[in-house]
C-alpha positions as CSV (number, residue, x, y, z in Angstrom):
1,M,-24.2,19.4,11.7
2,A,-23.8,17.5,8.4
3,K,-20.9,15.2,8.0
4,E,-18.6,16.3,5.2
5,K,-18.2,13.7,2.5
6,N,-14.9,13.4,0.7
7,N,-14.7,12.4,-2.9
8,F,-12.7,9.2,-3.2
9,L,-11.0,10.5,-6.3
10,D,-9.7,13.6,-4.4
11,L,-8.1,11.7,-1.6
12,I,-4.3,11.8,-1.3
13,P,-2.7,8.6,0.2
14,R,0.7,8.8,1.9
15,R,3.0,6.0,2.9
16,V,3.6,5.7,6.6
17,D,7.1,6.8,7.6
18,N,8.2,3.7,9.5
19,I,7.5,1.3,6.7
20,N,10.6,0.0,4.9
21,W,10.5,-1.2,1.4
22,N,12.8,-2.3,-1.4
23,V,12.6,-2.6,-5.2
24,L,13.4,-6.2,-6.2
25,E,15.4,-7.1,-9.4
26,N,12.1,-7.7,-11.3
27,G,11.0,-4.1,-10.5
28,N,8.3,-5.2,-8.0
29,V,8.2,-3.8,-4.5
30,Q,8.8,-5.7,-1.3
31,I,7.4,-4.2,1.9
32,V,9.5,-5.1,5.0
33,V,7.7,-4.9,8.3
34,V,9.9,-5.0,11.4
35,R,8.1,-6.9,14.2
36,N,9.6,-5.5,17.4
37,G,6.6,-4.9,19.7
38,F,6.4,-6.6,23.0
39,L,3.9,-9.3,21.8
40,D,6.0,-9.8,18.6
41,R,9.1,-10.4,20.7
42,L,7.2,-12.8,23.0
43,V,5.8,-14.8,20.1
44,R,9.2,-14.8,18.4
45,F,10.7,-16.2,21.6
46,F,8.2,-19.1,21.9
47,A,7.4,-19.8,18.2
48,K,10.6,-18.8,16.6
49,T,8.9,-16.4,14.1
50,P,11.1,-14.1,12.0
51,E,11.9,-10.6,13.2
52,T,10.8,-9.1,9.9
53,M,7.8,-9.9,7.6
54,K,8.4,-9.4,3.9
55,I,5.4,-8.8,1.6
56,D,6.1,-9.1,-2.2
57,L,3.7,-6.9,-4.2
58,D,2.7,-7.9,-7.8
59,Q,3.2,-5.6,-10.7
60,Y,0.0,-3.7,-10.1
61,G,0.6,-3.2,-6.4
62,S,4.2,-2.2,-7.0
63,V,3.1,0.6,-9.4
64,V,0.5,1.8,-6.8
65,W,3.1,1.7,-4.0
66,K,5.6,3.7,-6.0
67,S,2.9,6.2,-7.0
68,I,1.8,6.9,-3.4
69,D,3.9,9.9,-2.6
70,G,1.6,12.1,-0.4
71,E,1.0,14.5,-3.3
72,R,-0.8,12.5,-6.0
73,S,-4.6,12.1,-5.7
74,T,-6.3,8.7,-6.1
75,Y,-7.6,10.0,-9.4
76,E,-4.1,10.7,-10.6
77,I,-2.9,7.3,-9.5
78,C,-5.8,5.6,-11.2
79,E,-5.0,7.4,-14.4
80,M,-1.4,6.3,-14.2
81,L,-2.6,2.7,-13.8
82,K,-4.8,3.0,-16.9
83,D,-1.9,4.4,-18.9
84,E,0.4,1.6,-17.7
85,F,-1.9,-1.4,-17.9
86,G,-4.8,-0.3,-20.2
87,S,-7.9,-2.5,-20.1
88,N,-6.1,-5.2,-18.0
89,I,-6.6,-3.0,-14.9
90,E,-10.3,-2.5,-15.3
91,P,-12.4,-1.9,-13.3
92,V,-9.6,0.4,-12.1
93,Y,-11.5,2.5,-9.5
94,E,-13.0,-0.5,-7.7
95,R,-9.8,-2.4,-7.7
96,F,-7.8,0.5,-6.6
97,G,-10.3,1.4,-3.8
98,T,-10.1,-2.2,-2.5
99,Y,-6.3,-2.2,-2.6
100,L,-6.1,1.2,-0.9
101,N,-8.3,-0.1,1.9
102,I,-6.1,-3.1,2.4
103,L,-3.0,-0.9,2.6
104,K,-4.8,1.4,5.0
105,N,-6.1,-1.4,7.2
106,N,-2.6,-2.9,7.5
107,R,-1.3,0.6,8.5
108,F,1.0,0.9,5.5
109,I,-0.6,4.1,4.3
110,E,-2.6,7.1,5.6
111,I,-5.2,9.0,3.7
C-alpha cells in the first residue's frame, strides 16, 4: 500500500488546547507553559525552577501564532505573512515550515 503524501501547503495547524498565551503591550504573543508534571514538581523542589515557563515570540512568530486557528491552511498563513511583511519574510515557505516544526515538536500545535 502506498503511503499518502500530504501537500505541506494544504496542512491545517491547530493550537493545542492546554497552551495558555497572552498578547503583550507591544502586540507580540507570550506563550505560558505550566510545568506541573511529577518531574517538573520534583525539579522545582530541588532546583527552585519557576512553575511556569514564558516564551516571548517575535513579530513574525506572533503573527503566525495568532493565525493558527485550526481552519487556515499553511498556504493561507504564508500568504498572510507575505501581505504583512513583504520581502522581509522571504523565503516564507522555508521559514514557516521550520517554525511550524518547532511549534509541533514543542507540542504547542497539532497538524
